MMTF fields as JSON, N, C-alpha, C and O atoms, coordinates in Angstrom:
{
  "mmtfVersion": "1.0.0",
  "mmtfProducer": "UNKNOWN",
  "numBonds": 499,
  "numAtoms": 500,
  "numGroups": 125,
  "numChains": 1,
  "numModels": 1,
  "chainsPerModel": [1],
  "groupsPerChain": [125],
  "chainIdList": ["A"],
  "bondAtomList": [4, 2, 8, 6, 12, 10, 16, 14, 20, 18, 24, 22, 28, 26, 32, 30, 36, 34, 40, 38, 44, 42, 48, 46, 52, 50, 56, 54, 60, 58, 64, 62, 68, 66, 72, 70, 76, 74, 80, 78, 84, 82, 88, 86, 92, 90, 96, 94, 100, 98, 104, 102, 108, 106, 112, 110, 116, 114, 120, 118, 124, 122, 128, 126, 132, 130, 136, 134, 140, 138, 144, 142, 148, 146, 152, 150, 156, 154, 160, 158, 164, 162, 168, 166, 172, 170, 176, 174, 180, 178, 184, 182, 188, 186, 192, 190, 196, 194, 200, 198, 204, 202, 208, 206, 212, 210, 216, 214, 220, 218, 224, 222, 228, 226, 232, 230, 236, 234, 240, 238, 244, 242, 248, 246, 252, 250, 256, 254, 260, 258, 264, 262, 268, 266, 272, 270, 276, 274, 280, 278, 284, 282, 288, 286, 292, 290, 296, 294, 300, 298, 304, 302, 308, 306, 312, 310, 316, 314, 320, 318, 324, 322, 328, 326, 332, 330, 336, 334, 340, 338, 344, 342, 348, 346, 352, 350, 356, 354, 360, 358, 364, 362, 368, 366, 372, 370, 376, 374, 380, 378, 384, 382, 388, 386, 392, 390, 396, 394, 400, 398, 404, 402, 408, 406, 412, 410, 416, 414, 420, 418, 424, 422, 428, 426, 432, 430, 436, 434, 440, 438, 444, 442, 448, 446, 452, 450, 456, 454, 460, 458, 464, 462, 468, 466, 472, 470, 476, 474, 480, 478, 484, 482, 488, 486, 492, 490, 496, 494],
  "bondOrderList": [1, 1, 1, 1, 1, 1, 1, 1, 1, 1, 1, 1, 1, 1, 1, 1, 1, 1, 1, 1, 1, 1, 1, 1, 1, 1, 1, 1, 1, 1, 1, 1, 1, 1, 1, 1, 1, 1, 1, 1, 1, 1, 1, 1, 1, 1, 1, 1, 1, 1, 1, 1, 1, 1, 1, 1, 1, 1, 1, 1, 1, 1, 1, 1, 1, 1, 1, 1, 1, 1, 1, 1, 1, 1, 1, 1, 1, 1, 1, 1, 1, 1, 1, 1, 1, 1, 1, 1, 1, 1, 1, 1, 1, 1, 1, 1, 1, 1, 1, 1, 1, 1, 1, 1, 1, 1, 1, 1, 1, 1, 1, 1, 1, 1, 1, 1, 1, 1, 1, 1, 1, 1, 1, 1],
  "groupList": [{"groupName": "SER", "atomNameList": ["N", "CA", "C", "O"], "elementList": ["N", "C", "C", "O"], "formalChargeList": [0, 0, 0, 0], "bondAtomList": [1, 0, 2, 1, 3, 2], "bondOrderList": [1, 1, 2], "singleLetterCode": "S", "chemCompType": "L-PEPTIDE LINKING"}, {"groupName": "ALA", "atomNameList": ["N", "CA", "C", "O"], "elementList": ["N", "C", "C", "O"], "formalChargeList": [0, 0, 0, 0], "bondAtomList": [1, 0, 2, 1, 3, 2], "bondOrderList": [1, 1, 2], "singleLetterCode": "A", "chemCompType": "L-PEPTIDE LINKING"}, {"groupName": "VAL", "atomNameList": ["N", "CA", "C", "O"], "elementList": ["N", "C", "C", "O"], "formalChargeList": [0, 0, 0, 0], "bondAtomList": [1, 0, 2, 1, 3, 2], "bondOrderList": [1, 1, 2], "singleLetterCode": "V", "chemCompType": "L-PEPTIDE LINKING"}, {"groupName": "GLY", "atomNameList": ["N", "CA", "C", "O"], "elementList": ["N", "C", "C", "O"], "formalChargeList": [0, 0, 0, 0], "bondAtomList": [1, 0, 2, 1, 3, 2], "bondOrderList": [1, 1, 2], "singleLetterCode": "G", "chemCompType": "PEPTIDE LINKING"}, {"groupName": "PHE", "atomNameList": ["N", "CA", "C", "O"], "elementList": ["N", "C", "C", "O"], "formalChargeList": [0, 0, 0, 0], "bondAtomList": [1, 0, 2, 1, 3, 2], "bondOrderList": [1, 1, 2], "singleLetterCode": "F", "chemCompType": "L-PEPTIDE LINKING"}, {"groupName": "THR", "atomNameList": ["N", "CA", "C", "O"], "elementList": ["N", "C", "C", "O"], "formalChargeList": [0, 0, 0, 0], "bondAtomList": [1, 0, 2, 1, 3, 2], "bondOrderList": [1, 1, 2], "singleLetterCode": "T", "chemCompType": "L-PEPTIDE LINKING"}, {"groupName": "GLU", "atomNameList": ["N", "CA", "C", "O"], "elementList": ["N", "C", "C", "O"], "formalChargeList": [0, 0, 0, 0], "bondAtomList": [1, 0, 2, 1, 3, 2], "bondOrderList": [1, 1, 2], "singleLetterCode": "E", "chemCompType": "L-PEPTIDE LINKING"}, {"groupName": "MET", "atomNameList": ["N", "CA", "C", "O"], "elementList": ["N", "C", "C", "O"], "formalChargeList": [0, 0, 0, 0], "bondAtomList": [1, 0, 2, 1, 3, 2], "bondOrderList": [1, 1, 2], "singleLetterCode": "M", "chemCompType": "L-PEPTIDE LINKING"}, {"groupName": "TYR", "atomNameList": ["N", "CA", "C", "O"], "elementList": ["N", "C", "C", "O"], "formalChargeList": [0, 0, 0, 0], "bondAtomList": [1, 0, 2, 1, 3, 2], "bondOrderList": [1, 1, 2], "singleLetterCode": "Y", "chemCompType": "L-PEPTIDE LINKING"}, {"groupName": "LEU", "atomNameList": ["N", "CA", "C", "O"], "elementList": ["N", "C", "C", "O"], "formalChargeList": [0, 0, 0, 0], "bondAtomList": [1, 0, 2, 1, 3, 2], "bondOrderList": [1, 1, 2], "singleLetterCode": "L", "chemCompType": "L-PEPTIDE LINKING"}, {"groupName": "ARG", "atomNameList": ["N", "CA", "C", "O"], "elementList": ["N", "C", "C", "O"], "formalChargeList": [0, 0, 0, 0], "bondAtomList": [1, 0, 2, 1, 3, 2], "bondOrderList": [1, 1, 2], "singleLetterCode": "R", "chemCompType": "L-PEPTIDE LINKING"}, {"groupName": "ILE", "atomNameList": ["N", "CA", "C", "O"], "elementList": ["N", "C", "C", "O"], "formalChargeList": [0, 0, 0, 0], "bondAtomList": [1, 0, 2, 1, 3, 2], "bondOrderList": [1, 1, 2], "singleLetterCode": "I", "chemCompType": "L-PEPTIDE LINKING"}, {"groupName": "LYS", "atomNameList": ["N", "CA", "C", "O"], "elementList": ["N", "C", "C", "O"], "formalChargeList": [0, 0, 0, 0], "bondAtomList": [1, 0, 2, 1, 3, 2], "bondOrderList": [1, 1, 2], "singleLetterCode": "K", "chemCompType": "L-PEPTIDE LINKING"}, {"groupName": "ASP", "atomNameList": ["N", "CA", "C", "O"], "elementList": ["N", "C", "C", "O"], "formalChargeList": [0, 0, 0, 0], "bondAtomList": [1, 0, 2, 1, 3, 2], "bondOrderList": [1, 1, 2], "singleLetterCode": "D", "chemCompType": "L-PEPTIDE LINKING"}, {"groupName": "PRO", "atomNameList": ["N", "CA", "C", "O"], "elementList": ["N", "C", "C", "O"], "formalChargeList": [0, 0, 0, 0], "bondAtomList": [1, 0, 2, 1, 3, 2], "bondOrderList": [1, 1, 2], "singleLetterCode": "P", "chemCompType": "L-PEPTIDE LINKING"}, {"groupName": "TRP", "atomNameList": ["N", "CA", "C", "O"], "elementList": ["N", "C", "C", "O"], "formalChargeList": [0, 0, 0, 0], "bondAtomList": [1, 0, 2, 1, 3, 2], "bondOrderList": [1, 1, 2], "singleLetterCode": "W", "chemCompType": "L-PEPTIDE LINKING"}, {"groupName": "GLN", "atomNameList": ["N", "CA", "C", "O"], "elementList": ["N", "C", "C", "O"], "formalChargeList": [0, 0, 0, 0], "bondAtomList": [1, 0, 2, 1, 3, 2], "bondOrderList": [1, 1, 2], "singleLetterCode": "Q", "chemCompType": "L-PEPTIDE LINKING"}, {"groupName": "ASN", "atomNameList": ["N", "CA", "C", "O"], "elementList": ["N", "C", "C", "O"], "formalChargeList": [0, 0, 0, 0], "bondAtomList": [1, 0, 2, 1, 3, 2], "bondOrderList": [1, 1, 2], "singleLetterCode": "N", "chemCompType": "L-PEPTIDE LINKING"}, {"groupName": "HIS", "atomNameList": ["N", "CA", "C", "O"], "elementList": ["N", "C", "C", "O"], "formalChargeList": [0, 0, 0, 0], "bondAtomList": [1, 0, 2, 1, 3, 2], "bondOrderList": [1, 1, 2], "singleLetterCode": "H", "chemCompType": "L-PEPTIDE LINKING"}],
  "groupTypeList": [0, 0, 1, 2, 3, 4, 5, 5, 6, 0, 3, 7, 8, 5, 1, 7, 8, 3, 2, 9, 1, 3, 10, 10, 11, 12, 1, 13, 13, 12, 2, 12, 1, 9, 9, 13, 3, 9, 6, 14, 1, 11, 12, 14, 12, 5, 15, 14, 1, 0, 9, 4, 1, 4, 9, 10, 3, 16, 9, 13, 3, 1, 5, 9, 11, 3, 10, 1, 17, 3, 17, 3, 16, 9, 5, 6, 1, 18, 1, 4, 2, 3, 9, 9, 1, 0, 11, 6, 3, 10, 6, 1, 6, 1, 2, 14, 18, 9, 17, 15, 2, 2, 6, 10, 3, 5, 12, 17, 4, 2, 6, 8, 6, 9, 2, 6, 3, 6, 9, 12, 10, 10, 1, 12, 18],
  "groupIdList": [1, 2, 3, 4, 5, 6, 7, 8, 9, 10, 11, 12, 13, 14, 15, 16, 17, 18, 19, 20, 21, 22, 23, 24, 25, 26, 27, 28, 29, 30, 31, 32, 33, 34, 35, 36, 37, 38, 39, 40, 41, 42, 43, 44, 45, 46, 47, 48, 49, 50, 51, 52, 53, 54, 55, 56, 57, 58, 59, 60, 61, 62, 63, 64, 65, 66, 67, 68, 69, 70, 71, 72, 73, 74, 75, 76, 77, 78, 79, 80, 81, 82, 83, 84, 85, 86, 87, 88, 89, 90, 91, 92, 93, 94, 95, 96, 97, 98, 99, 100, 101, 102, 103, 104, 105, 106, 107, 108, 109, 110, 111, 112, 113, 114, 115, 116, 117, 118, 119, 120, 121, 122, 123, 124, 125],
  "secStructList": [7, 7, 1, 6, 6, 6, 1, 1, 2, 2, 2, 2, 2, 2, 2, 2, 2, 2, 2, 2, 2, 2, 2, 2, 6, 6, 7, 2, 2, 2, 2, 2, 2, 2, 2, 2, 2, 2, 4, 4, 4, 7, 7, 6, 6, 1, 2, 2, 2, 2, 2, 2, 2, 2, 2, 2, 6, 1, 1, 7, 2, 2, 2, 2, 2, 2, 2, 7, 7, 2, 2, 2, 2, 2, 2, 2, 2, 2, 2, 2, 2, 2, 2, 2, 2, 2, 2, 6, 6, 7, 2, 2, 2, 2, 2, 2, 2, 2, 2, 2, 2, 2, 2, 2, 1, 7, 6, 6, 1, 2, 2, 2, 2, 2, 2, 2, 2, 2, 2, 2, 2, 2, 2, 2, 7],
  "xCoordList": [78.892, 79.292, 80.482, 80.705, 81.248, 82.322, 83.251, 83.188, 84.11, 85.092, 84.683, 85.47, 83.472, 83.054, 82.977, 82.386, 83.571, 83.512, 84.578, 84.838, 85.208, 86.235, 87.636, 88.624, 87.727, 89.035, 89.849, 91.079, 89.199, 89.946, 90.303, 89.637, 91.362, 91.748, 90.633, 90.342, 90.01, 88.946, 87.774, 87.129, 87.492, 86.428, 86.736, 85.853, 87.994, 88.402, 88.264, 87.777, 88.698, 88.61, 87.148, 86.78, 86.322, 84.903, 84.304, 83.522, 84.668, 84.168, 84.677, 83.938, 85.958, 86.503, 85.798, 85.568, 85.452, 84.69, 83.309, 82.751, 82.763, 81.482, 81.528, 80.552, 82.67, 82.873, 82.805, 82.154, 83.48, 83.445, 82.013, 81.552, 81.312, 79.932, 79.041, 78.178, 79.247, 78.468, 78.719, 77.804, 79.992, 80.317, 79.581, 79.098, 79.5, 78.844, 77.373, 76.873, 76.697, 75.27, 75.028, 73.888, 76.101, 76.035, 75.366, 74.632, 75.632, 75.095, 76.075, 76.751, 76.139, 77.169, 77.117, 78.152, 75.89, 75.76, 76.368, 77.056, 76.098, 76.619, 78.144, 78.823, 78.681, 80.128, 80.768, 81.775, 80.184, 80.721, 80.677, 81.631, 79.549, 79.402, 80.44, 81.012, 80.683, 81.696, 83.089, 83.85, 83.415, 84.738, 84.915, 85.972, 83.891, 83.975, 84.093, 84.798, 83.402, 83.469, 84.815, 85.3, 85.415, 86.714, 87.855, 88.809, 87.74, 88.874, 89.522, 90.748, 88.742, 89.4, 90.15, 91.049, 89.81, 90.429, 91.728, 92.513, 91.958, 93.107, 94.355, 94.377, 95.387, 96.647, 97.502, 97.723, 97.994, 98.808, 100.014, 100.552, 100.413, 101.624, 101.558, 102.588, 100.342, 100.169, 99.639, 99.208, 99.683, 99.149, 97.651, 97.229, 96.834, 95.4, 95.197, 94.239, 96.104, 95.991, 96.178, 95.538, 97.05, 97.243, 95.997, 95.549, 95.434, 94.211, 93.087, 92.342, 92.982, 91.95, 92.12, 91.151, 93.353, 93.622, 93.246, 92.732, 93.5, 93.112, 91.58, 91.069, 90.865, 89.405, 88.84, 87.789, 89.54, 89.126, 89.456, 88.995, 90.269, 90.654, 91.848, 92.12, 92.575, 93.744, 95.068, 96.14, 94.954, 96.129, 95.75, 94.672, 96.616, 96.257, 96.702, 97.499, 96.18, 96.43, 97.895, 98.365, 98.605, 100.05, 100.819, 101.697, 100.492, 101.175, 100.83, 101.705, 99.58, 99.153, 99.94, 100.473, 100.012, 100.733, 102.216, 102.854, 102.765, 104.17, 104.486, 105.619, 103.484, 103.691, 103.547, 103.909, 103.024, 102.738, 104.043, 104.98, 104.069, 105.213, 104.73, 103.847, 105.305, 104.972, 103.707, 102.947, 103.499, 102.414, 101.043, 100.095, 100.916, 99.641, 99.149, 98.017, 100.028, 99.647, 99.497, 98.63, 100.313, 100.157, 98.805, 98.146, 98.386, 97.079, 95.981, 95.076, 96.075, 95.075, 95.109, 94.062, 96.303, 96.42, 95.853, 95.02, 96.282, 95.765, 94.259, 93.546, 93.772, 92.344, 91.552, 90.573, 91.976, 91.26, 91.293, 90.275, 92.466, 92.579, 91.722, 91.002, 91.813, 91.036, 89.554, 88.783, 89.138, 87.706, 87.11, 86.039, 87.805, 87.277, 87.188, 86.188, 88.228, 88.196, 87.058, 86.388, 86.829, 85.764, 84.393, 83.529, 84.222, 82.985, 82.695, 81.551, 83.756, 83.595, 83.62, 83.594, 83.672, 83.579, 84.852, 84.813, 85.994, 87.265, 87.899, 88.821, 87.365, 87.694, 89.18, 89.771, 89.789, 91.202, 92.09, 93.101, 91.716, 92.497, 92.224, 93.137, 90.995, 90.616, 91.246, 91.753, 91.215, 91.552, 92.926, 93.015, 94.016, 95.317, 95.43, 96.113, 94.767, 94.811, 94.019, 94.473, 92.843, 92.046, 92.764, 92.773, 93.365, 94.117, 95.323, 95.647, 95.988, 97.144, 96.737, 97.428, 95.616, 95.164, 94.889, 95.281, 94.219, 93.882, 95.141, 95.249, 96.078, 97.261, 98.327, 99.016, 98.479, 99.604, 99.223, 100.082, 97.958, 97.523, 97.528, 97.597, 97.454, 97.373, 95.973, 95.022, 95.834, 94.512, 93.609, 92.387, 94.17, 93.312, 92.862, 92.273, 93.121, 92.679, 91.248, 90.854, 90.488, 89.137, 89.158, 88.27, 90.188, 90.283, 90.324, 89.798, 90.952, 91.04, 89.613, 89.267, 88.808, 87.417, 86.628, 85.833, 86.831, 86.111, 86.429, 85.539, 87.704, 88.125, 87.536, 87.066, 87.559, 86.952, 85.472, 84.974, 84.784, 83.366, 83.164, 82.224, 84.058, 83.958, 84.178, 83.468, 85.154, 85.406, 84.224, 83.876, 83.602, 82.396, 81.265, 80.563, 81.089, 80.045, 80.266, 79.324, 81.537, 81.877, 81.644, 81.215, 81.924, 81.781, 80.327, 80.043, 79.414, 77.987, 77.484, 76.484, 78.2, 77.745, 78.26, 77.973],
  "yCoordList": [151.562, 150.143, 149.863, 148.717, 150.891, 150.727, 149.565, 148.532, 149.71, 148.657, 147.756, 146.914, 147.925, 147.14, 145.665, 145.301, 144.831, 143.39, 142.902, 141.701, 143.807, 143.395, 143.599, 143.285, 144.13, 144.511, 143.296, 143.346, 142.212, 141.0, 140.287, 140.46, 139.476, 138.739, 137.796, 137.691, 137.113, 136.173, 136.93, 136.433, 138.138, 138.95, 139.357, 139.364, 139.699, 140.073, 138.898, 139.046, 137.714, 136.532, 136.168, 135.807, 136.265, 135.961, 136.869, 136.421, 138.145, 139.084, 138.704, 138.8, 138.269, 137.883, 136.635, 136.525, 135.693, 134.532, 134.972, 134.418, 135.996, 136.555, 137.167, 137.103, 137.761, 138.326, 137.214, 137.367, 136.099, 134.972, 134.437, 134.154, 134.3, 133.812, 134.769, 134.343, 136.075, 137.081, 137.06, 137.264, 136.808, 136.712, 135.52, 135.602, 134.408, 133.214, 133.494, 133.07, 134.215, 134.44, 135.776, 136.226, 136.401, 137.642, 138.77, 139.587, 138.796, 139.84, 140.999, 141.214, 141.744, 142.772, 143.841, 144.322, 144.212, 145.222, 144.724, 145.463, 143.449, 142.857, 142.785, 143.081, 142.396, 142.308, 143.673, 143.797, 144.694, 146.059, 146.532, 147.128, 146.253, 146.67, 145.976, 146.604, 144.689, 143.967, 144.537, 144.779, 144.747, 145.282, 146.672, 146.98, 147.529, 148.881, 148.847, 149.665, 147.898, 147.776, 147.276, 147.656, 146.41, 145.847, 146.852, 146.818, 147.731, 148.611, 149.303, 149.279, 149.93, 150.638, 149.699, 150.144, 148.423, 147.461, 146.891, 146.304, 147.059, 146.436, 147.296, 148.47, 146.695, 147.427, 147.24, 146.106, 148.339, 148.256, 147.336, 147.202, 146.72, 145.891, 144.635, 144.037, 144.242, 143.007, 141.937, 142.241, 140.7, 139.614, 139.801, 139.662, 140.118, 140.346, 141.464, 141.431, 142.462, 143.534, 142.996, 143.477, 142.0, 141.384, 140.611, 140.71, 139.835, 139.101, 140.062, 139.821, 141.156, 142.16, 142.778, 142.928, 143.131, 143.718, 142.738, 143.146, 141.451, 140.443, 140.421, 140.413, 140.41, 140.386, 141.653, 141.618, 142.764, 144.034, 144.101, 144.995, 143.131, 143.137, 144.011, 144.351, 144.384, 145.265, 144.486, 145.06, 143.163, 142.304, 141.025, 140.484, 140.522, 139.26, 138.072, 138.205, 136.911, 135.713, 135.326, 134.908, 135.464, 135.097, 135.97, 135.485, 137.271, 138.189, 137.842, 137.868, 137.521, 137.147, 135.913, 135.895, 134.91, 133.68, 133.961, 133.374, 134.854, 135.258, 135.944, 135.892, 136.596, 137.309, 136.416, 136.814, 135.217, 134.319, 133.811, 133.425, 133.825, 133.275, 132.099, 132.243, 130.943, 129.756, 129.076, 129.633, 127.852, 127.03, 127.579, 127.417, 128.226, 128.787, 129.84, 129.786, 130.8, 131.849, 131.28, 131.731, 130.305, 129.669, 128.962, 128.996, 128.32, 127.676, 128.687, 128.45, 129.838, 130.892, 131.445, 131.618, 131.724, 132.328, 131.392, 131.812, 130.145, 129.205, 129.008, 128.875, 128.991, 128.82, 130.01, 129.819, 131.223, 132.402, 132.472, 132.745, 132.226, 132.299, 131.21, 131.47, 129.985, 128.88, 129.036, 128.782, 129.454, 129.622, 130.729, 130.56, 131.85, 132.959, 132.549, 132.831, 131.881, 131.408, 130.426, 130.48, 129.547, 128.558, 129.252, 128.948, 130.184, 130.949, 131.678, 131.751, 132.218, 133.01, 132.148, 132.674, 130.823, 129.908, 129.734, 129.262, 130.12, 129.956, 128.623, 128.578, 127.545, 126.185, 125.881, 125.424, 126.137, 125.771, 126.463, 125.907, 127.672, 128.411, 127.878, 127.82, 127.497, 127.103, 125.797, 125.689, 124.805, 123.425, 123.268, 122.675, 123.781, 123.57, 124.179, 123.625, 125.317, 125.961, 125.181, 125.011, 124.704, 123.904, 122.603, 122.175, 121.976, 120.728, 120.994, 120.18, 122.131, 122.465, 122.466, 121.903, 123.101, 123.194, 121.799, 121.502, 120.951, 119.613, 118.757, 117.994, 118.885, 118.044, 118.558, 117.762, 119.876, 120.443, 121.468, 121.939, 121.826, 122.89, 122.491, 121.309, 123.492, 123.287, 122.845, 123.614, 121.621, 120.989, 121.606, 121.487, 122.256, 122.822, 124.247, 124.918, 124.714, 126.067, 126.002, 125.04, 127.06, 127.178, 127.039, 126.423, 127.621, 127.593, 126.164, 125.879, 125.277, 123.876, 123.298, 122.625, 123.575, 123.104, 123.749, 123.076, 125.038, 125.739, 125.078, 124.87, 124.754, 124.137, 122.73, 122.345, 121.966, 120.641, 120.749, 119.97, 121.714, 121.933, 122.306, 121.847, 123.138, 123.554, 122.361, 122.204, 121.528, 120.336, 119.365, 118.768, 119.204, 118.356, 118.93, 118.199, 120.256, 120.94, 120.721, 120.444, 120.847, 120.701, 119.272, 119.047, 118.289, 116.887, 116.518, 115.604, 117.265, 116.985, 117.468, 116.973, 118.446, 119.019, 118.234, 118.578],
  "zCoordList": [128.849, 128.959, 128.057, 127.666, 127.722, 126.73, 127.048, 126.381, 128.05, 128.288, 129.463, 129.895, 129.975, 131.124, 130.755, 129.739, 131.575, 131.329, 130.384, 130.318, 129.644, 128.699, 129.258, 128.593, 130.488, 131.0, 131.423, 131.396, 131.809, 132.131, 130.85, 129.83, 130.895, 129.7, 129.259, 128.068, 130.21, 129.825, 129.214, 128.291, 129.726, 129.131, 127.715, 126.856, 127.462, 126.095, 125.149, 124.029, 125.607, 124.734, 124.473, 123.355, 125.513, 125.331, 124.271, 123.433, 124.308, 123.301, 121.895, 120.915, 121.81, 120.494, 119.96, 118.756, 120.846, 120.379, 119.909, 118.962, 120.601, 120.203, 118.813, 118.064, 118.472, 117.142, 116.092, 115.059, 116.364, 115.41, 115.283, 114.177, 116.41, 116.369, 115.607, 114.839, 115.816, 115.11, 113.617, 112.819, 113.238, 111.813, 111.193, 110.064, 111.942, 111.441, 111.098, 110.056, 111.999, 111.757, 111.052, 110.935, 110.588, 109.82, 110.617, 110.062, 111.917, 112.789, 112.847, 113.853, 111.746, 111.611, 112.696, 113.158, 113.1, 114.168, 115.48, 116.184, 115.791, 117.023, 116.952, 117.935, 115.805, 115.64, 115.842, 116.54, 115.231, 115.353, 116.818, 117.318, 117.491, 118.889, 119.777, 120.668, 119.538, 120.311, 120.053, 120.99, 118.789, 118.46, 119.031, 119.583, 118.911, 119.452, 120.983, 121.574, 121.613, 123.07, 123.543, 124.609, 122.726, 123.071, 122.963, 123.74, 122.0, 121.65, 122.83, 122.941, 123.734, 124.859, 125.799, 126.513, 125.818, 126.742, 126.195, 126.94, 124.899, 124.25, 124.432, 124.063, 125.005, 125.166, 123.921, 123.495, 123.322, 122.113, 122.307, 123.406, 121.217, 121.189, 122.074, 122.384, 122.479, 123.223, 122.255, 121.143, 122.703, 121.88, 121.592, 120.444, 122.629, 122.296, 121.272, 120.5, 121.263, 120.264, 118.85, 117.914, 118.689, 117.366, 116.953, 115.811, 117.891, 117.61, 117.224, 116.274, 117.983, 117.734, 116.347, 115.603, 116.007, 114.685, 113.576, 112.535, 113.797, 112.808, 112.649, 111.529, 113.768, 113.694, 113.057, 112.416, 113.235, 112.635, 111.14, 110.431, 110.67, 109.279, 108.992, 107.841, 110.063, 109.932, 109.866, 109.674, 110.03, 110.046, 109.327, 109.571, 108.44, 107.755, 108.579, 109.508, 108.231, 109.004, 109.099, 110.157, 108.011, 108.0, 108.973, 109.687, 109.004, 109.915, 111.35, 112.216, 111.618, 112.976, 113.434, 114.543, 112.603, 112.961, 113.148, 114.022, 112.337, 112.479, 113.78, 114.257, 114.366, 115.633, 116.849, 117.956, 116.66, 117.789, 118.406, 117.706, 119.732, 120.48, 121.3, 122.145, 121.052, 121.841, 121.346, 120.553, 121.834, 121.297, 121.661, 120.893, 122.815, 123.19, 122.202, 121.721, 121.912, 120.955, 119.551, 118.802, 119.174, 117.856, 117.781, 116.742, 118.879, 118.907, 118.643, 117.843, 119.339, 119.177, 117.76, 117.136, 117.245, 115.923, 114.861, 114.057, 114.842, 113.822, 113.967, 112.972, 115.228, 115.453, 114.89, 114.168, 115.218, 114.727, 113.198, 112.562, 112.616, 111.157, 110.5, 109.536, 111.039, 110.468, 110.649, 109.723, 111.836, 112.101, 111.227, 110.644, 111.144, 110.328, 108.864, 108.203, 108.348, 106.962, 106.747, 105.716, 107.678, 107.579, 107.571, 106.748, 108.502, 108.6, 107.294, 106.848, 106.689, 105.469, 104.196, 103.083, 104.372, 103.24, 102.431, 101.294, 103.022, 102.335, 102.761, 103.575, 102.176, 102.613, 102.547, 103.525, 101.384, 101.19, 102.206, 102.634, 102.591, 103.575, 104.991, 105.815, 105.27, 106.627, 107.066, 108.183, 106.188, 106.564, 107.211, 108.286, 106.596, 107.226, 108.612, 109.473, 108.846, 110.154, 111.185, 112.316, 110.809, 111.725, 112.059, 113.213, 111.056, 111.29, 112.185, 113.049, 111.981, 112.832, 114.306, 115.155, 114.59, 115.989, 116.56, 117.689, 115.787, 116.3, 116.474, 117.434, 115.554, 115.593, 116.545, 117.183, 116.654, 117.405, 118.437, 119.183, 118.501, 119.413, 120.873, 121.212, 121.73, 123.174, 123.538, 123.395, 124.004, 124.116, 125.189, 125.092, 126.198, 127.251, 126.909, 127.757, 125.713, 125.303, 124.755, 124.095, 125.052, 124.496, 122.993, 122.406, 122.359, 120.895, 120.356, 119.28, 121.115, 120.686, 120.591, 119.62, 121.607, 121.608, 120.481, 119.825, 120.244, 119.165, 117.817, 116.992, 117.61, 116.339, 116.221, 115.151, 117.308, 117.272, 116.89, 116.077, 117.482, 117.169, 115.695, 115.046, 115.192, 113.784, 112.857, 111.864, 113.178, 112.336, 112.377, 111.358, 113.56, 113.653, 112.822, 112.124, 112.901, 112.121, 110.637, 109.895, 110.199, 108.792, 108.336, 107.205, 109.211, 108.838, 108.534, 107.76, 109.174, 108.989, 107.628, 107.108, 107.061, 105.772, 104.599, 103.453]
}
């Protein structure tokens, strides 16, 4: 079942959201399985490859954002950086990225909804 289901772009993104969710609940085995399953589907030097490297911890957030072209990729980059920082409790780092997505992000992107959900979750605490 290595790359099955991850070969489409939507499948790859679904797996990457699963990685964020797994990090939240500290399901390290699930996170590793998702990342290992994704790897064969990722084409080098593509935008998803940069997101994947970020989730793997091989690329820092500033580099990811620097590689983004256009508002869609910037929305994804800021969302991934902000969500991961928020999940890992790095508040000062998370907030500007989450705010960027809400203020300037592409509203019809899944990431926009994920960030809105994260901000609502944070507001309750």
